[in-house]
C-alpha positions in Angstrom: -5.3 -11.0 11.7 -7.5 -9.3 9.3 -6.3 -6.8 6.7 -9.0 -4.6 4.9 -7.7 -2.4 2.1 -9.7 0.4 0.6 -9.3 3.6 -1.5 -8.5 2.3 -4.9 -10.3 3.1 -8.1 -10.0 4.4 -11.6 -7.9 7.5 -12.0 -6.4 9.5 -14.9 -2.7 9.6 -15.5 -1.4 12.4 -13.2 -4.1 11.9 -10.6 -3.8 10.9 -7.0 -5.2 8.3 -4.7 -4.8 7.5 -1.0 -5.1 3.9 0.1 -5.9 2.8 3.5 -5.6 -0.5 5.3 -7.1 -1.3 8.7 -5.3 -4.0 10.6 -7.1 -6.0 13.3 -6.3 -9.0 15.5 -2.8 -8.0 16.3 -1.0 -5.3 18.3 -0.5 -3.0 15.2 2.0 -0.7 16.8 4.5 -3.5 17.3 4.8 -4.3 13.5 6.6 -2.7 10.5 4.0 -2.6 7.7 4.4 -2.6 4.0 2.4 -2.1 0.9 2.6 -4.5 -1.9 1.2 -4.6 -5.5 0.4 -7.1 -8.1 0.0 -6.1 -11.7 -1.7 -8.4 -14.2 0.5 -11.4 -15.1 3.3 -10.3 -12.8 4.3 -11.4 -9.2 3.4 -9.5 -6.1 6.0 -7.0 -5.2 6.8 -4.7 -2.2 6.3 -1.1 -2.8 7.2 0.7 0.5 7.5 0.0 4.2 6.8 2.0 7.4 8.5 1.0 10.5 7.1 0.9 14.0 8.7 4.2 14.7 7.4 5.9 11.6 10.4 5.8 9.3 9.7 4.8 5.7 11.5 2.8 3.0 10.5 3.0 -0.6 11.5 -0.2 -2.4 10.5 0.6 -6.1 12.6 3.3 -7.8 9.7 3.9 -10.1 7.6 5.4 -7.3 10.1 7.3 -5.4 9.1 11.0 -5.0 5.5 10.1 -6.0 4.3 7.6 -3.3 4.4 8.2 0.5 3.6 5.6 3.1 2.5 6.5 6.7 0.6 5.1 9.6 -1.8 5.9 12.2 -1.3 3.6 15.2 -4.3 5.0 17.1 -6.5 3.9 14.1 -4.6 0.7 13.4 -4.2 1.9 9.8 -1.5 2.2 7.3 -1.8 4.5 4.4 -0.2 4.9 0.9 -0.6 8.4 -0.8 -0.1 8.0 -4.4 0.6 11.1 -6.6 1.3 11.7 -10.2 -0.1 8.3 -11.1 1.1 6.5 -14.2 -0.5 3.6 -16.2 2.2 1.3 -15.1 0.9 1.8 -11.4 -2.1 -0.2 -12.4 -2.4 -3.2 -9.9 -4.1 -4.6 -7.0 -2.6 -3.1 -3.8 -2.2 -5.1 -0.7 -0.9 -4.3 2.8 0.8 -6.7 5.2 3.4 -6.9 7.8 6.8 -6.0 6.4 7.7 -9.4 5.0 4.2 -10.4 4.1 3.9 -13.2 6.5 0.1 -12.7 7.4 -2.8 -14.1 5.4 -3.5 -11.7 2.6 -6.5 -9.4 2.5 -8.7 -8.9 -0.7 -6.7 -5.9 -1.9 -7.8 -2.8 -3.6 -7.7 -2.3 -7.3 -5.9 0.7 -8.7 -6.4 1.4 -12.5 -4.6 4.4 -14.1 -6.0 5.1 -17.5 -7.3 7.8 -19.6 
C-alpha cells in the first residue's frame, strides 16, 4: 500500500486548506479511512474518519465544526477540508486506514501562523 498526502502549506489564522491523500495498492473502497496529525513534540493523534459508506466521525473536539473529511472512491482519494485554521492546528497530517495499520506516508506539513 502507498499513501501520498498533499495540500499542506503555510496559512494565516482563519484561513483554509484542503488536504488530499491518494491511496494505491489496496481496494480503497473497502476501507474506512482516517486523517491523523502529529504536532511537534507530541504523539500522532487521529483527527477524523470516513467510513466505507461515506459516514464521518470527528475525533477531536477542537476541530469539530471546522474540519470535514470526505472521500472519492473513484479517485482512491480521501480529503480533509480545514476551515478557520488556528495556530494549534499546526502539525504534519497523515492519512491511513482507520486504525493506522498501514505503513505511513510522508505526510503533509500544515503551518498556521501570521
